[in-house]
C-alpha positions as CSV (number, residue, x, y, z in Angstrom):
1,M,-1.2,-3.8,-21.2
2,E,0.9,-6.7,-22.7
3,G,4.6,-6.5,-21.6
4,M,4.1,-3.0,-20.0
5,R,6.5,-2.5,-17.2
6,I,5.2,-2.1,-14.1
7,A,7.5,-1.3,-11.2
8,F,6.8,-2.9,-7.3
9,Q,8.9,-2.7,-4.6
10,G,9.8,-6.1,-3.2
11,T,11.3,-9.5,-5.4
12,E,9.3,-12.1,-7.1
13,G,6.6,-13.6,-5.3
14,A,6.0,-10.3,-3.3
15,Y,2.3,-9.5,-2.0
16,S,2.8,-6.0,-4.2
17,E,3.7,-8.8,-7.5
18,E,0.3,-10.7,-6.8
19,A,-1.9,-7.5,-6.8
20,L,0.2,-6.5,-9.6
21,L,-0.3,-9.6,-12.0
22,K,-4.2,-10.1,-10.8
23,T,-4.9,-6.6,-12.2
24,F,-2.5,-6.6,-15.3
25,P,-2.1,-10.3,-15.8
26,G,0.0,-9.2,-19.3
27,A,2.7,-6.8,-17.9
28,T,5.9,-7.1,-17.3
29,P,6.5,-6.7,-13.1
30,V,9.8,-5.1,-12.2
31,G,11.0,-5.3,-8.6
32,F,13.2,-2.7,-6.7
33,P,14.3,-2.8,-2.9
34,T,12.8,0.7,-2.4
35,F,9.8,2.6,-2.8
36,H,11.7,5.8,-3.0
37,Q,13.3,3.5,-6.3
38,V,9.9,2.8,-7.5
39,F,8.3,6.5,-7.8
40,E,11.7,7.3,-9.7
41,A,11.6,3.9,-11.9
42,V,8.3,5.9,-13.1
43,E,9.3,9.4,-13.0
44,T,12.0,8.6,-15.9
45,G,10.1,6.7,-17.6
46,E,11.8,3.3,-16.8
47,A,8.5,1.6,-15.9
48,E,5.0,2.9,-17.3
49,L,3.2,2.8,-13.9
50,G,3.8,1.6,-10.8
51,V,1.7,-0.6,-7.8
52,V,2.5,0.5,-4.3
53,P,0.8,-0.4,-0.9
54,V,-1.0,2.5,0.8
55,E,-2.5,0.9,3.9
56,N,-3.3,-2.8,5.5
57,T,-6.8,-3.5,7.2
58,T,-4.6,-5.2,10.0
59,A,-1.6,-3.0,10.9
60,G,-2.9,0.6,9.4
61,S,-1.4,3.2,6.6
62,I,2.3,3.0,5.0
63,N,3.5,6.2,5.9
64,Q,6.4,6.3,3.5
65,T,4.0,5.7,0.5
66,Y,2.1,8.6,1.4
67,D,4.9,10.8,2.4
68,L,6.4,10.3,-1.3
69,L,2.9,10.9,-2.7
70,L,3.0,14.4,-1.2
71,E,6.5,15.1,-2.4
72,S,6.3,13.0,-6.5
73,D,4.7,14.6,-9.0
74,L,3.3,11.6,-10.0
75,H,-1.0,11.1,-10.0
76,V,-2.9,7.8,-8.6
77,V,-4.1,6.7,-11.4
78,G,-6.1,3.6,-10.2
79,E,-6.3,1.1,-7.0
80,I,-6.1,-2.5,-6.0
81,V,-7.6,-4.2,-2.9
82,H,-5.9,-7.7,-2.8
83,R,-6.6,-10.5,0.2
84,V,-3.0,-11.0,2.4
85,E,-2.8,-15.0,3.1
86,H,0.5,-15.2,5.0
87,C,2.7,-18.7,5.2
88,L,5.5,-19.7,7.7
89,L,7.8,-20.8,5.7
90,A,11.3,-22.8,6.3
91,P,14.1,-25.0,4.6
92,K,12.2,-28.9,3.5
93,G,13.0,-30.6,6.4
94,T,12.4,-28.2,9.5
95,E,9.9,-28.8,11.7
96,L,7.7,-25.8,13.6
97,K,9.4,-26.8,16.7
98,D,12.6,-26.2,16.0
99,L,11.9,-22.4,14.7
100,R,12.9,-19.7,17.3
101,A,13.1,-16.8,15.1
102,V,11.2,-15.4,11.9
103,K,11.6,-13.0,9.1
104,S,9.9,-10.7,7.2
105,H,8.9,-7.6,6.2
106,P,7.5,-5.1,9.5
107,Q,3.6,-4.8,7.8
108,A,3.3,-8.7,7.5
109,L,5.2,-9.1,11.0
110,A,2.5,-6.5,12.2
111,Q,-0.7,-8.4,10.7
112,C,0.7,-11.8,12.3
113,D,1.7,-10.1,15.9
114,G,-0.5,-12.7,17.5
115,F,0.9,-16.0,16.0
116,L,4.3,-15.2,16.4
117,A,3.6,-14.1,20.2
118,R,1.5,-17.9,20.8
119,L,4.7,-19.5,19.3
120,R,7.1,-17.3,20.8
121,L,9.0,-16.7,17.7
122,T,11.1,-13.9,17.6
123,P,10.3,-11.6,14.7
124,I,12.9,-10.1,12.6
125,P,12.1,-6.8,10.1
126,V,13.8,-7.3,7.0
127,Y,13.0,-5.2,3.5
128,D,10.6,-7.6,1.7
129,T,8.6,-10.6,2.0
130,A,9.3,-12.9,-0.9
131,G,13.2,-11.4,-0.6
132,A,13.3,-13.2,3.2
133,A,11.9,-16.2,1.6
134,R,14.4,-15.8,-0.7
135,A,17.3,-15.2,1.1
136,L,16.2,-17.9,3.6
137,A,16.4,-20.8,0.8
138,E,19.5,-19.2,-0.7
139,S,21.5,-19.3,2.9
140,P,19.0,-21.5,5.5
141,E,20.2,-20.3,9.2
142,P,19.2,-22.9,11.6
143,G,16.0,-21.8,13.7
144,V,15.0,-19.7,11.4
145,G,11.9,-19.4,8.9
146,A,10.3,-16.5,7.0
147,I,6.3,-15.1,6.5
148,A,5.9,-15.0,2.7
149,S,3.2,-16.2,0.5
150,R,2.6,-19.6,-0.5
151,R,3.9,-18.4,-4.5
152,A,7.3,-17.2,-2.6
153,A,7.2,-20.9,-1.0
154,E,7.0,-22.6,-4.5
155,L,9.0,-20.0,-6.1
156,Y,12.0,-20.6,-3.8
157,G,11.5,-24.4,-3.2
158,L,10.3,-23.7,0.5
159,A,8.2,-25.8,3.2
160,I,4.7,-24.6,4.1
161,L,4.8,-24.7,7.8
162,A,1.5,-23.4,8.7
163,E,-1.0,-21.3,6.6
164,N,-3.5,-18.4,6.9
165,I,-1.2,-17.4,10.1
166,E,-2.4,-13.6,9.6
167,D,-4.2,-12.5,13.2
168,Y,-7.6,-11.5,11.1
169,P,-9.2,-13.1,8.7
170,H,-10.3,-10.3,6.5
171,N,-6.9,-9.1,5.9
172,Y,-6.7,-6.7,2.9
173,T,-4.1,-4.7,1.9
174,R,-5.3,-1.6,-1.0
175,F,-2.4,-0.4,-3.5
176,F,-2.6,2.9,-5.4
177,V,-1.3,2.5,-9.3
178,I,0.5,5.7,-9.5
179,G,1.4,6.9,-13.3
180,R,3.2,10.0,-14.5
181,E,-0.1,11.2,-16.7
182,E,-3.8,11.6,-14.8
183,A,-5.7,8.5,-15.3
184,P,-8.7,9.1,-18.1
185,R,-11.7,10.0,-17.2
186,G,-14.4,6.6,-17.8
187,E,-18.0,6.0,-17.3
188,E,-17.6,3.8,-14.0
189,P,-17.2,5.3,-10.2
190,H,-14.4,7.2,-9.2
191,K,-12.9,8.0,-6.0
192,T,-10.2,10.9,-5.7
193,S,-7.3,11.1,-3.5
194,I,-6.2,14.7,-1.8
195,V,-4.0,15.6,1.0
196,F,-4.8,19.2,3.2
197,A,-3.3,20.8,5.8
198,V,-5.4,23.7,7.7
199,R,-5.1,27.0,9.2
200,H,-4.2,26.9,13.4
201,R,-7.4,27.9,15.0
202,P,-10.2,26.9,16.7
203,G,-12.3,24.7,14.2
204,G,-10.3,25.0,11.6
205,L,-10.6,21.1,10.8
206,L,-14.3,21.1,11.2
207,E,-14.5,23.9,8.9
208,A,-12.6,22.5,6.3
209,L,-14.8,18.8,6.2
210,Q,-17.8,20.9,6.6
211,V,-17.5,21.7,2.5
212,F,-17.6,18.4,2.1
213,A,-21.0,17.7,3.9
214,E,-22.0,20.7,2.5
215,A,-21.6,19.2,-1.2
216,G,-22.9,15.8,-0.2
217,V,-19.6,14.2,-0.6
218,N,-19.0,11.1,1.0
219,L,-15.5,10.9,2.8
220,T,-14.0,6.9,3.2
221,K,-10.7,8.1,4.6
222,L,-9.5,10.6,7.1
223,E,-6.2,10.5,8.0
224,S,-3.4,12.9,9.7
225,R,0.9,12.7,9.4
226,P,3.1,15.0,11.1
227,R,4.6,17.8,8.4
228,R,8.3,17.5,8.2
229,D,8.3,21.1,7.1
230,K,7.0,22.3,10.5
231,P,7.5,20.3,13.8
232,F,4.2,19.7,15.1
233,S,1.9,20.6,12.4
234,Y,-0.1,18.4,10.5
235,L,-1.2,17.1,7.1
236,F,-4.8,15.3,6.6
237,Y,-4.8,12.5,3.8
238,L,-8.6,11.8,2.9
239,D,-10.3,10.1,0.0
240,L,-13.5,10.8,-1.2
241,E,-16.2,8.9,-3.5
242,G,-16.6,10.9,-7.1
243,H,-14.5,12.4,-9.6
244,L,-12.7,15.8,-9.4
245,E,-14.0,16.9,-12.2
246,D,-18.1,15.6,-10.9
247,P,-20.3,18.6,-9.3
248,G,-20.0,17.2,-5.5
249,P,-16.0,16.8,-5.3
250,S,-15.8,19.6,-7.3
251,Q,-17.7,21.9,-5.2
252,A,-16.1,20.8,-2.0
253,L,-12.3,20.8,-3.2
254,L,-13.1,24.6,-4.3
255,G,-14.7,25.6,-0.9
256,L,-11.8,23.8,0.6
257,L,-9.5,25.2,-1.3
258,R,-10.4,29.1,0.8
259,R,-10.3,27.1,3.8
260,A,-7.0,24.9,4.0
261,A,-3.7,26.0,4.2
262,F,-2.5,24.0,1.6
263,L,-3.9,21.5,-0.9
264,K,-2.2,18.7,-3.1
265,V,-4.9,16.7,-5.3
266,L,-3.2,13.3,-5.8
267,G,-5.6,11.6,-8.6
268,S,-9.1,10.8,-9.6
269,Y,-9.1,7.3,-10.5
270,P,-11.7,4.4,-10.6
271,A,-12.6,3.1,-7.8
272,Y,-12.1,-0.7,-7.3
273,K,-15.2,-2.8,-7.1
274,N,-15.6,-6.7,-7.5
275,G,-12.7,-7.9,-7.7
276,T,-11.7,-5.2,-10.7
């Protein structure tokens, strides 16, 4: 992995970069302003892999990532679970009582909603946590702070006015590692992510889910998202334990193919375990 270019959304000091470096310590992180550009960088070979957030334990799923996975030919080749610890940052010399507004990514603002409400700070959404910190350092605004990581504060010379301001202490973000090729199968436990749609008839979803119970496959996530091509129709994003080639998942997906109106496998990949 030494020197491998891995794309992430954001600026140096972003949580995505932290998660990336934790998992690929010798890699070269390459930041992009949008998720679209991260996917494009991997698709074109500008980056070998990409790291994109998919869900947070406090604020829920990152819908744009799931939409892009549906549209892209890229594969999910790994997952990372990263503890997110938010800090309230401001230019040095600023006191907490001086603040009236805070800038950060919408997900970070949502994860600190209670803290902001208690201090009556107005949330201002921007595209990136670390980007908010860098912009504040370059162009300080009276009464405005940022929510970002401790590393962002160190990188951009900002003061930390408060630490661990997330509303819930168990604040974790799950990331997908995406690549052009499927992940090679190893001996470790795997997970498989899929997206499917069912026909509009009574019991359609129940019939689809029964195939997993019949095959003895455990589901770790199920979430619905509106279909963009069919108003008021829905897609279901599902994670299951096991590799696509394992007997249980293979049997379940074969049964799902018979019952679903649409099915796409996003990837089979090593399951995150014990910090690896």
